[in-house]
C-alpha positions, 0 to 999 in steps of 0.5 A: 170743513174745519170739523173734518180736519179736526176729527182727522187730527184727533184720530191721527193723534189717537193712533200715534198714541196707541202706536207708541210703546208704553214707557216709563213716566219720566224716562227719556227715549232712546236715539234709537226710539227717537229716530224711528219715531222721526221716520214714522212721522216723516212717512206719515207727513208724506202719506198726507201730502200724496193724499191731498195731491191726490184728491187735486189730481185730474190727469190719469197718469198723474193719478196713477203715479200718486196712487203708486206713492200711496201704496208705497208709503202705506207698505213702509208705514206697515213695516214700520209698525211691525218693527215696533 
């Protein structure tokens, strides 16, 4: 099981690195860039939590609610990618 989590972590780190805009080495990110980065990380963490809860959910209505939340988070994440 640990290997699965490790590969997911590596995969998410690779995606984050690919999604991050190329910056000049040594240059500090602007406040706006930092805010967008924090917001995106928050969305990714929320998505991870919803996926974990969805895997454990047994009640049909609860699963539907979590699936709707996941769809909403995916839309927000896609929107943030377009903003960059």
